[in-house]
Every structure is written in C-alpha cells, then in structure tokens.
Backbone as JSON Lines, residues from 0, in Angstrom:
{"i":0,"aa":"X","n":[0.62,-1.11,-0.02],"ca":[0.04,-0.12,0.02],"c":[1.05,1.24,0.14]}
{"i":1,"aa":"X","n":[1.92,1.09,0.82],"ca":[3.03,2.27,0.75],"c":[3.36,2.76,-0.48]}
{"i":2,"aa":"X","n":[3.67,1.81,-1.21],"ca":[4.46,1.82,-2.63],"c":[3.28,2.19,-3.72]}
{"i":3,"aa":"X","n":[2.22,2.46,-3.15],"ca":[0.78,2.53,-4.04],"c":[0.74,1.61,-5.44]}
{"i":4,"aa":"X","n":[0.65,0.06,-4.92],"ca":[0.7,-0.9,-5.54],"c":[-0.74,-1.78,-5.6]}
{"i":5,"aa":"X","n":[-1.02,-1.35,-4.27],"ca":[-2.21,-2.05,-3.74],"c":[-3.31,-1.1,-3.02]}
{"i":6,"aa":"X","n":[-4.45,-1.19,-3.67],"ca":[-5.49,-0.15,-3.49],"c":[-6.1,-0.19,-1.65]}
{"i":7,"aa":"X","n":[-5.56,0.94,-0.8],"ca":[-5.67,0.63,0.68],"c":[-7.41,0.38,0.8]}
{"i":8,"aa":"X","n":[-8.05,0.64,0.25],"ca":[-9.66,0.58,0.07],"c":[-9.65,-1.4,0.18]}
{"i":9,"aa":"X","n":[-9.28,-1.69,-0.47],"ca":[-9.18,-3.18,-0.9],"c":[-8.67,-3.98,0.04]}
{"i":10,"aa":"X","n":[-7.72,-3.55,0.54],"ca":[-6.75,-4.14,1.64],"c":[-7.6,-4.38,2.84]}
{"i":11,"aa":"X","n":[-8.2,-3.38,3.38],"ca":[-9.06,-3.54,4.43],"c":[-10.39,-4.17,4.21]}
{"i":12,"aa":"X","n":[-10.82,-4.03,3.05],"ca":[-11.83,-5.17,3.04],"c":[-11.51,-6.8,3.23]}
{"i":13,"aa":"X","n":[-9.98,-6.73,2.75],"ca":[-9.82,-8.45,2.76],"c":[-9.36,-8.61,4.13]}
{"i":14,"aa":"X","n":[-8.86,-7.64,4.65],"ca":[-8.46,-7.68,6.08],"c":[-9.38,-7.99,7.01]}
{"i":15,"aa":"X","n":[-10.52,-8.14,6.53],"ca":[-11.87,-8.47,7.42],"c":[-11.61,-9.77,7.98]}
{"i":16,"aa":"X","n":[-11.42,-10.82,7.14],"ca":[-11.24,-12.14,7.32],"c":[-10.03,-12.46,7.73]}
{"i":17,"aa":"X","n":[-9.7,-13.34,8.73],"ca":[-8.35,-14.22,8.99],"c":[-8.78,-15.45,8.4]}
{"i":18,"aa":"X","n":[-8.06,-16.12,7.63],"ca":[-8.07,-17.24,6.87],"c":[-6.71,-18.13,7.38]}
{"i":19,"aa":"X","n":[-7.21,-19.08,7.95],"ca":[-6.0,-19.84,8.31],"c":[-6.04,-21.2,7.59]}
{"i":20,"aa":"X","n":[-4.8,-21.88,6.83],"ca":[-5.43,-23.05,5.82],"c":[-4.07,-23.78,6.9]}
{"i":21,"aa":"X","n":[-4.59,-24.97,7.27],"ca":[-3.44,-26.04,7.82],"c":[-2.53,-26.36,6.88]}
{"i":22,"aa":"X","n":[-1.24,-26.77,7.05],"ca":[-0.69,-27.84,6.27],"c":[-1.66,-29.22,5.84]}
{"i":23,"aa":"X","n":[-1.37,-29.74,4.89],"ca":[-2.26,-30.67,4.07],"c":[-1.88,-31.98,5.26]}
{"i":24,"aa":"X","n":[-0.82,-32.18,5.75],"ca":[-0.25,-33.33,6.88],"c":[-1.64,-33.16,8.13]}
{"i":25,"aa":"X","n":[-2.13,-32.09,8.16],"ca":[-3.31,-31.96,9.24],"c":[-4.41,-32.05,8.64]}
{"i":26,"aa":"X","n":[-4.5,-32.19,7.51],"ca":[-5.78,-32.05,6.81],"c":[-5.98,-33.56,5.97]}
{"i":27,"aa":"X","n":[-5.71,-34.56,6.56],"ca":[-5.61,-36.03,5.73],"c":[-6.51,-36.4,4.9]}
{"i":28,"aa":"X","n":[-7.76,-35.78,5.68],"ca":[-8.97,-36.16,5.26],"c":[-9.51,-35.55,3.71]}
{"i":29,"aa":"X","n":[-8.73,-34.57,3.4],"ca":[-8.59,-33.75,2.3],"c":[-7.83,-34.29,1.22]}
{"i":30,"aa":"X","n":[-7.02,-35.31,1.27],"ca":[-6.09,-36.1,0.3],"c":[-6.36,-36.35,-0.64]}
{"i":31,"aa":"X","n":[-7.61,-37.17,-0.42],"ca":[-8.21,-38.29,-1.57],"c":[-9.05,-37.1,-2.56]}
{"i":32,"aa":"X","n":[-9.48,-36.06,-2.21],"ca":[-10.36,-35.15,-2.52],"c":[-9.19,-34.13,-3.68]}
{"i":33,"aa":"X","n":[-7.82,-33.99,-3.35],"ca":[-6.78,-33.42,-3.86],"c":[-6.41,-34.37,-5.22]}
{"i":34,"aa":"X","n":[-6.7,-35.74,-4.64],"ca":[-5.61,-36.98,-5.6],"c":[-6.79,-36.93,-6.82]}
{"i":35,"aa":"X","n":[-7.72,-37.08,-6.44],"ca":[-8.91,-37.18,-7.55],"c":[-8.78,-36.33,-8.25]}
{"i":36,"aa":"X","n":[-8.91,-34.96,-7.88],"ca":[-8.92,-33.58,-8.97],"c":[-7.62,-33.86,-9.66]}
{"i":37,"aa":"X","n":[-6.62,-34.04,-9.01],"ca":[-5.44,-33.77,-9.39],"c":[-4.96,-35.22,-10.48]}
{"i":38,"aa":"X","n":[-5.72,-36.18,-10.76],"ca":[-5.34,-37.29,-11.13],"c":[-6.28,-36.95,-12.79]}
{"i":39,"aa":"X","n":[-7.2,-36.63,-12.73],"ca":[-7.99,-35.76,-13.49],"c":[-7.37,-34.76,-14.65]}
{"i":40,"aa":"X","n":[-6.88,-33.98,-13.77],"ca":[-6.27,-32.61,-14.72],"c":[-4.99,-33.04,-14.99]}
{"i":41,"aa":"X","n":[-4.44,-34.32,-14.35],"ca":[-2.77,-34.56,-15.46],"c":[-3.26,-35.29,-16.3]}
{"i":42,"aa":"X","n":[-4.05,-36.1,-16.32],"ca":[-4.31,-37.21,-17.58],"c":[-4.89,-36.24,-18.38]}
{"i":43,"aa":"X","n":[-5.52,-35.17,-18.33],"ca":[-6.24,-34.54,-19.37],"c":[-5.05,-33.71,-20.21]}
{"i":44,"aa":"X","n":[-4.06,-33.09,-18.84],"ca":[-3.12,-32.03,-19.62],"c":[-2.02,-32.67,-20.23]}
{"i":45,"aa":"X","n":[-1.71,-34.48,-19.49],"ca":[-0.75,-35.0,-20.63],"c":[-1.38,-36.18,-21.55]}
{"i":46,"aa":"X","n":[-2.02,-36.05,-21.93],"ca":[-2.95,-36.83,-22.82],"c":[-2.87,-38.67,-22.46]}
{"i":47,"aa":"X","n":[-2.81,-38.91,-21.09],"ca":[-2.75,-39.99,-20.77],"c":[-4.1,-40.61,-20.28]}
{"i":48,"aa":"X","n":[-4.39,-42.01,-20.41],"ca":[-5.5,-42.74,-19.77],"c":[-5.29,-42.58,-18.35]}
{"i":49,"aa":"X","n":[-5.43,-42.59,-17.86],"ca":[-4.96,-42.72,-16.53],"c":[-6.07,-42.15,-15.02]}
{"i":50,"aa":"X","n":[-7.09,-42.39,-14.88],"ca":[-8.27,-41.89,-14.14],"c":[-8.64,-42.24,-12.92]}
{"i":51,"aa":"X","n":[-8.04,-43.49,-12.6],"ca":[-8.12,-44.08,-11.16],"c":[-7.22,-44.17,-10.02]}
{"i":52,"aa":"X","n":[-7.92,-44.16,-8.97],"ca":[-7.24,-44.12,-7.59],"c":[-7.22,-45.35,-6.69]}
{"i":53,"aa":"X","n":[-6.98,-46.39,-6.45],"ca":[-7.72,-47.32,-5.6],"c":[-7.76,-46.95,-4.34]}
{"i":54,"aa":"X","n":[-8.47,-47.4,-3.47],"ca":[-8.21,-46.73,-2.11],"c":[-7.15,-46.95,-1.31]}
{"i":55,"aa":"X","n":[-6.58,-48.48,-1.77],"ca":[-5.21,-48.5,-1.16],"c":[-4.03,-47.41,-1.18]}
{"i":56,"aa":"X","n":[-4.14,-46.82,-2.72],"ca":[-2.84,-45.79,-3.1],"c":[-3.36,-45.0,-2.01]}
{"i":57,"aa":"X","n":[-4.79,-44.36,-2.35],"ca":[-5.34,-43.24,-1.32],"c":[-4.85,-43.53,0.07]}
{"i":58,"aa":"X","n":[-4.85,-44.54,0.66],"ca":[-4.26,-45.02,2.02],"c":[-2.96,-44.55,2.68]}
{"i":59,"aa":"X","n":[-2.2,-45.13,1.42],"ca":[-0.66,-44.66,1.11],"c":[-0.41,-43.08,1.08]}
{"i":60,"aa":"X","n":[-1.25,-42.42,0.28],"ca":[-0.66,-41.11,0.11],"c":[-1.32,-40.54,1.53]}
{"i":61,"aa":"X","n":[-2.34,-40.97,2.32],"ca":[-2.76,-40.23,3.51],"c":[-1.44,-40.58,4.52]}
{"i":62,"aa":"X","n":[-0.46,-41.58,4.59],"ca":[0.53,-41.86,5.59],"c":[1.68,-40.85,4.92]}
{"i":63,"aa":"X","n":[1.77,-39.9,4.32],"ca":[2.6,-39.61,3.99],"c":[2.9,-37.91,4.89]}
{"i":64,"aa":"X","n":[4.04,-37.29,4.97],"ca":[3.98,-36.11,5.57],"c":[3.81,-35.07,4.62]}
{"i":65,"aa":"X","n":[3.95,-34.59,3.6],"ca":[3.79,-33.84,2.68],"c":[4.38,-32.53,2.94]}
{"i":66,"aa":"X","n":[5.8,-32.39,3.34],"ca":[6.31,-31.49,3.34],"c":[6.12,-29.89,2.17]}
{"i":67,"aa":"X","n":[5.69,-30.53,1.55],"ca":[5.34,-29.34,0.06],"c":[4.2,-29.12,0.25]}
{"i":68,"aa":"X","n":[3.71,-29.66,0.93],"ca":[1.66,-29.52,1.02],"c":[1.17,-30.04,-0.13]}
{"i":69,"aa":"X","n":[0.24,-29.32,-0.64],"ca":[-0.41,-29.53,-1.55],"c":[0.13,-29.7,-3.03]}
{"i":70,"aa":"X","n":[1.22,-28.84,-3.43],"ca":[2.17,-28.6,-4.44],"c":[2.83,-30.04,-4.55]}
{"i":71,"aa":"X","n":[3.25,-30.62,-3.92],"ca":[4.15,-31.7,-3.6],"c":[3.12,-32.7,-3.81]}
{"i":72,"aa":"X","n":[1.94,-33.24,-3.56],"ca":[0.86,-34.28,-3.58],"c":[0.63,-33.98,-5.33]}
{"i":73,"aa":"X","n":[0.12,-32.46,-5.53],"ca":[0.14,-32.72,-7.05],"c":[1.24,-33.12,-7.84]}
{"i":74,"aa":"X","n":[2.41,-32.69,-7.58],"ca":[3.53,-33.02,-8.61],"c":[3.66,-34.95,-8.52]}
{"i":75,"aa":"X","n":[3.42,-35.22,-7.38],"ca":[3.55,-36.35,-7.56],"c":[2.39,-37.43,-7.97]}
{"i":76,"aa":"X","n":[1.25,-37.2,-8.05],"ca":[0.5,-37.4,-8.84],"c":[0.63,-37.28,-10.18]}
{"i":77,"aa":"X","n":[0.93,-36.31,-10.87],"ca":[1.3,-35.8,-11.75],"c":[2.21,-36.54,-12.63]}
{"i":78,"aa":"X","n":[3.26,-36.98,-11.86],"ca":[4.31,-37.77,-12.21],"c":[4.31,-39.36,-12.16]}
{"i":79,"aa":"X","n":[2.77,-39.89,-11.31],"ca":[2.74,-41.2,-11.3],"c":[1.91,-41.42,-12.66]}
{"i":80,"aa":"X","n":[1.02,-40.09,-12.54],"ca":[0.04,-40.05,-14.33],"c":[0.96,-40.67,-15.38]}
{"i":81,"aa":"X","n":[2.06,-39.81,-15.72],"ca":[3.1,-39.71,-16.73],"c":[3.48,-40.89,-16.61]}
{"i":82,"aa":"X","n":[3.75,-41.98,-15.59],"ca":[4.49,-43.22,-15.83],"c":[3.27,-43.93,-15.94]}
{"i":83,"aa":"X","n":[2.45,-43.92,-15.73],"ca":[0.59,-44.98,-15.63],"c":[0.88,-45.22,-16.99]}
{"i":84,"aa":"X","n":[0.86,-46.84,-17.2],"ca":[0.32,-47.57,-18.03],"c":[-0.82,-48.53,-18.2]}
{"i":85,"aa":"X","n":[-1.56,-48.35,-16.92],"ca":[-2.47,-49.59,-16.45],"c":[-4.14,-48.84,-16.47]}
{"i":86,"aa":"X","n":[-3.93,-47.49,-16.46],"ca":[-5.3,-46.59,-16.0],"c":[-5.82,-46.54,-14.77]}
{"i":87,"aa":"X","n":[-4.72,-47.07,-13.72],"ca":[-4.88,-46.42,-12.58],"c":[-3.1,-46.46,-12.03]}
{"i":88,"aa":"X","n":[-3.31,-45.8,-10.64],"ca":[-2.46,-45.27,-9.87],"c":[-2.34,-46.5,-8.95]}
{"i":89,"aa":"X","n":[-1.49,-47.75,-8.6],"ca":[-1.27,-48.56,-7.74],"c":[-0.2,-47.6,-6.78]}
{"i":90,"aa":"X","n":[-0.55,-48.39,-5.21],"ca":[0.35,-47.94,-4.6],"c":[1.89,-48.36,-5.05]}
{"i":91,"aa":"X","n":[2.32,-49.38,-5.74],"ca":[3.43,-49.34,-6.27],"c":[4.1,-48.22,-7.24]}
{"i":92,"aa":"X","n":[2.85,-47.8,-7.91],"ca":[3.41,-46.52,-8.78],"c":[3.82,-45.16,-7.83]}
{"i":93,"aa":"X","n":[3.05,-44.88,-6.5],"ca":[3.26,-44.07,-5.77],"c":[4.99,-44.15,-5.03]}
{"i":94,"aa":"X","n":[5.13,-45.67,-4.47],"ca":[6.41,-45.52,-3.99],"c":[7.49,-45.61,-5.29]}
{"i":95,"aa":"X","n":[7.4,-45.73,-6.81],"ca":[8.1,-45.37,-7.44],"c":[8.8,-44.12,-7.76]}
{"i":96,"aa":"X","n":[7.79,-43.06,-7.88],"ca":[7.65,-41.67,-7.94],"c":[8.25,-41.16,-6.39]}
{"i":97,"aa":"X","n":[7.94,-41.64,-5.22],"ca":[8.57,-41.31,-3.99],"c":[10.09,-41.23,-3.83]}
{"i":98,"aa":"X","n":[10.07,-42.47,-4.34],"ca":[11.18,-43.06,-4.02],"c":[12.23,-42.96,-2.65]}
{"i":99,"aa":"X","n":[11.77,-43.02,-1.64],"ca":[11.87,-42.26,-0.43],"c":[13.11,-43.15,0.27]}
{"i":100,"aa":"X","n":[14.05,-42.63,0.88],"ca":[15.21,-43.25,1.5],"c":[14.91,-43.14,3.21]}
{"i":101,"aa":"X","n":[15.52,-44.33,3.06],"ca":[15.33,-44.56,4.68],"c":[16.57,-45.17,5.39]}
{"i":102,"aa":"X","n":[16.69,-44.31,6.77],"ca":[17.92,-44.82,7.37],"c":[17.67,-45.86,8.3]}
{"i":103,"aa":"X","n":[16.42,-46.09,8.79],"ca":[16.21,-47.35,9.65],"c":[15.73,-48.68,9.02]}
{"i":104,"aa":"X","n":[16.59,-49.44,9.5],"ca":[16.34,-50.88,8.73],"c":[14.76,-51.26,9.29]}
{"i":105,"aa":"X","n":[13.95,-52.18,8.51],"ca":[12.88,-52.46,8.66],"c":[12.44,-53.86,8.89]}
{"i":106,"aa":"X","n":[11.13,-54.03,9.68],"ca":[11.42,-55.7,9.37],"c":[11.26,-56.15,8.29]}
{"i":107,"aa":"X","n":[11.89,-57.39,7.79],"ca":[12.02,-58.21,6.86],"c":[10.65,-58.81,6.45]}
{"i":108,"aa":"X","n":[9.73,-59.74,7.19],"ca":[8.56,-60.31,7.52],"c":[7.62,-59.49,7.37]}
{"i":109,"aa":"X","n":[7.08,-58.83,6.83],"ca":[5.73,-57.74,6.91],"c":[4.41,-58.82,6.58]}
{"i":110,"aa":"X","n":[3.8,-58.79,7.32],"ca":[2.48,-59.61,7.09],"c":[1.62,-58.23,6.62]}
{"i":111,"aa":"X","n":[1.39,-58.35,5.51],"ca":[0.75,-56.84,4.69],"c":[-0.23,-57.28,4.22]}
{"i":112,"aa":"X","n":[-1.73,-56.72,4.71],"ca":[-2.96,-56.48,4.46],"c":[-3.5,-55.4,3.71]}
{"i":113,"aa":"X","n":[-3.11,-55.09,2.5],"ca":[-3.12,-53.58,1.78],"c":[-4.61,-52.94,2.49]}
{"i":114,"aa":"X","n":[-5.42,-53.75,2.94],"ca":[-6.71,-52.9,3.04],"c":[-6.3,-52.36,4.72]}
{"i":115,"aa":"X","n":[-5.18,-52.42,5.67],"ca":[-5.09,-52.0,6.79],"c":[-3.61,-51.76,6.91]}
{"i":116,"aa":"X","n":[-3.11,-50.38,6.16],"ca":[-1.72,-49.89,6.26],"c":[-1.45,-48.87,6.78]}
{"i":117,"aa":"X","n":[-2.54,-48.79,7.88],"ca":[-2.52,-47.77,9.33],"c":[-1.18,-48.02,9.74]}
{"i":118,"aa":"X","n":[-0.75,-49.5,10.13],"ca":[0.37,-49.51,10.97],"c":[2.08,-49.58,10.29]}
{"i":119,"aa":"X","n":[1.76,-49.68,8.99],"ca":[2.86,-49.78,8.31],"c":[3.42,-47.97,7.57]}
{"i":120,"aa":"X","n":[5.0,-48.18,7.4],"ca":[5.47,-47.15,6.71],"c":[5.5,-47.38,5.07]}
{"i":121,"aa":"X","n":[5.77,-46.04,4.72],"ca":[5.91,-46.38,3.22],"c":[7.22,-47.11,2.83]}
{"i":122,"aa":"X","n":[8.17,-47.38,3.7],"ca":[9.29,-47.9,3.53],"c":[9.14,-49.35,3.77]}
{"i":123,"aa":"X","n":[7.95,-49.74,4.49],"ca":[7.81,-51.21,4.95],"c":[6.88,-52.08,3.91]}
{"i":124,"aa":"X","n":[6.03,-50.88,3.0],"ca":[5.1,-51.44,1.64],"c":[6.28,-51.88,0.74]}
{"i":125,"aa":"X","n":[7.14,-50.76,0.85],"ca":[7.75,-50.8,-0.28],"c":[8.81,-52.08,-0.3]}
{"i":126,"aa":"X","n":[9.62,-52.27,0.99],"ca":[10.21,-53.39,1.14],"c":[9.5,-54.92,0.84]}
{"i":127,"aa":"X","n":[8.03,-54.82,1.44],"ca":[7.39,-55.97,1.78],"c":[7.25,-56.39,0.17]}
{"i":128,"aa":"X","n":[6.6,-55.24,-0.95],"ca":[6.58,-55.62,-2.31],"c":[7.65,-56.27,-2.97]}
{"i":129,"aa":"X","n":[8.81,-55.6,-2.65],"ca":[10.29,-56.04,-3.29],"c":[10.17,-57.8,-2.69]}
{"i":130,"aa":"X","n":[9.82,-58.26,-1.85],"ca":[10.44,-59.14,-0.92],"c":[9.32,-60.09,-1.88]}
{"i":131,"aa":"X","n":[7.87,-59.45,-1.97],"ca":[7.06,-60.6,-2.38],"c":[7.05,-60.76,-3.94]}
{"i":132,"aa":"X","n":[7.49,-59.71,-4.64],"ca":[7.96,-59.93,-6.12],"c":[9.1,-60.58,-6.55]}
{"i":133,"aa":"X","n":[10.1,-60.91,-5.42],"ca":[11.24,-62.07,-5.37],"c":[10.76,-63.24,-5.32]}
{"i":134,"aa":"X","n":[10.08,-63.6,-4.35],"ca":[9.19,-64.39,-3.94],"c":[8.57,-65.03,-5.46]}
{"i":135,"aa":"X","n":[7.81,-64.05,-6.09],"ca":[6.97,-64.98,-7.3],"c":[7.47,-64.99,-8.23]}
{"i":136,"aa":"X","n":[8.83,-64.41,-8.39],"ca":[9.83,-64.68,-9.42],"c":[10.73,-65.69,-9.25]}
{"i":137,"aa":"X","n":[11.08,-66.43,-8.31],"ca":[12.03,-67.45,-7.59],"c":[13.04,-66.99,-7.7]}
{"i":138,"aa":"X","n":[13.27,-65.89,-7.05],"ca":[14.7,-64.86,-6.7],"c":[15.38,-64.47,-8.01]}
{"i":139,"aa":"X","n":[14.2,-64.48,-9.04],"ca":[15.19,-63.75,-10.45],"c":[14.99,-62.34,-10.52]}
{"i":140,"aa":"X","n":[16.26,-61.59,-10.23],"ca":[15.89,-60.18,-9.85],"c":[15.63,-59.08,-11.17]}
{"i":141,"aa":"X","n":[15.46,-60.02,-12.44],"ca":[15.29,-59.28,-13.6],"c":[13.77,-59.17,-13.48]}
{"i":142,"aa":"X","n":[13.19,-60.59,-13.34],"ca":[11.58,-60.84,-13.26],"c":[10.87,-59.99,-12.1]}
{"i":143,"aa":"X","n":[11.7,-60.08,-11.22],"ca":[11.12,-59.24,-9.89],"c":[10.97,-57.74,-10.65]}
{"i":144,"aa":"X","n":[11.96,-57.4,-11.04],"ca":[12.04,-55.94,-11.68],"c":[10.41,-55.87,-12.45]}
{"i":145,"aa":"X","n":[10.52,-56.91,-13.4],"ca":[9.05,-56.6,-14.46],"c":[8.01,-56.6,-13.59]}
{"i":146,"aa":"X","n":[7.99,-57.44,-12.65],"ca":[6.67,-57.69,-11.65],"c":[6.59,-56.19,-11.03]}
{"i":147,"aa":"X","n":[7.27,-55.68,-10.78],"ca":[7.14,-54.4,-9.81],"c":[6.96,-53.18,-10.88]}
{"i":148,"aa":"X","n":[7.48,-53.42,-12.08],"ca":[7.39,-52.39,-13.07],"c":[8.12,-51.21,-13.14]}
{"i":149,"aa":"X","n":[9.59,-51.39,-12.7],"ca":[10.64,-50.81,-12.2],"c":[11.94,-51.07,-13.11]}
{"i":150,"aa":"X","n":[12.61,-50.36,-13.01],"ca":[13.96,-50.7,-13.65],"c":[14.73,-51.5,-13.02]}
{"i":151,"aa":"X","n":[15.72,-52.57,-13.71],"ca":[16.31,-53.2,-12.89],"c":[17.53,-52.56,-11.85]}
{"i":152,"aa":"X","n":[18.16,-51.7,-12.55],"ca":[18.78,-51.08,-11.49],"c":[18.09,-50.13,-10.16]}
{"i":153,"aa":"X","n":[17.25,-49.67,-10.63],"ca":[16.48,-49.19,-9.25],"c":[15.76,-50.06,-8.4]}
{"i":154,"aa":"X","n":[15.57,-52.01,-8.8],"ca":[15.49,-52.96,-8.46],"c":[16.82,-52.94,-7.08]}
{"i":155,"aa":"X","n":[17.8,-53.39,-7.62],"ca":[19.32,-53.45,-7.0],"c":[19.33,-52.57,-6.0]}
{"i":156,"aa":"X","n":[19.22,-50.99,-6.59],"ca":[19.59,-49.8,-5.53],"c":[18.35,-50.12,-4.07]}
{"i":157,"aa":"X","n":[17.33,-50.46,-4.44],"ca":[16.01,-50.75,-3.14],"c":[16.34,-51.67,-2.56]}
{"i":158,"aa":"X","n":[17.33,-53.21,-3.22],"ca":[17.64,-53.72,-2.39],"c":[18.45,-54.14,-1.34]}
{"i":159,"aa":"X","n":[19.74,-53.04,-2.05],"ca":[20.76,-52.48,-1.48],"c":[20.08,-51.85,0.01]}
{"i":160,"aa":"X","n":[19.57,-50.84,-0.18],"ca":[18.92,-50.02,0.92],"c":[18.17,-50.82,2.0]}
{"i":161,"aa":"X","n":[17.27,-51.75,1.55],"ca":[16.65,-52.69,2.75],"c":[17.66,-53.79,3.04]}
{"i":162,"aa":"X","n":[18.43,-54.16,2.38],"ca":[19.55,-54.96,2.85],"c":[19.21,-56.49,2.7]}
{"i":163,"aa":"X","n":[18.11,-56.47,1.11],"ca":[17.53,-57.77,0.89],"c":[18.59,-58.33,-0.19]}
{"i":164,"aa":"X","n":[18.88,-59.93,-0.02],"ca":[19.86,-60.72,-1.07],"c":[19.04,-61.67,-1.39]}
{"i":165,"aa":"X","n":[19.55,-62.1,-2.63],"ca":[19.3,-63.48,-3.09],"c":[19.93,-64.26,-3.02]}
{"i":166,"aa":"X","n":[19.52,-65.6,-3.52],"ca":[20.73,-66.94,-3.0],"c":[20.7,-67.13,-4.38]}
C-alpha cells in the first residue's frame, strides 16, 4: 500500500477475515479429494488414460507427511500419471515416484494386508513389495523388476537399501 501498488480500501476489505489454512499433513481427509482432482487434471493435460486411484493408493498417500503440502501431492500424482500404463495409479506407482530413502532398518517379514496399511510406513510397504516380487519370480531379480514395473537398476538399489539379498 505504501508503494501505491495495492489499493488501501481493498486491503481493509480483505483484512476483515482471517483465513488460516492448515498444512496438508493436518488435513489428511482432504488428500483423497485433491488426489482424485489432480489425477483427472494431469491425465487431461498429459493426454494419458489414467483416471483411477484405488483406496489402497489413497491410504498410502494419506500416510505421507507432505512437507511440500498440496503442491508436492500434485507433483507426485502428475508424475505417477505420466508413468501410468494401466489406467490406475497403484501403491507401487506411488512408491516409485516417491523413491524415499530410509536410514532405519525395517522388519523383513511384514504380514501386509493392503486394506489395513495404517500400521505400516511407506518403506515397510516398499520392502514387502520387493520381497513378494522376488518370491513370485523365484529370486530372479530381472523378473522381479518386471513384476514391480521398475527398472532393474532401481530394484538393485532398493534391495541394497533394505539389505535384501537373493540366493
């Protein structure tokens, strides 16, 4: 206002209301709404046929801290849509986009029911997915990478990260 770039009368009209917007990590219930909107926007903008986010993926998204708030969520969804080949964004698609590093070793034997992810971290789910893919692929790493729909080198890095070895 002092620089005459903003009208003083408008300032006092806007100043009438205080609007406090909590960070996304404190509005977990909004994540599903945002994610579903962002997937449609990104699919349209990127000309991709990816319009669905299953509940398991929403649950996984809801467990994140989102230090970048809504903008970070939007970018993660956009990148997942870009890499999506199936029409829906799975939890493994989100894991691939986030590619989170962990310094804390996790339990190797995670009994995971995808409908009850509340007690697991993203790293737990990622490690479990790798172990399950290796089991399905009879410990053949290349086949496990194909099952997970990730690059072979990425699988090797993640196996090293979690201390997973094959026989």
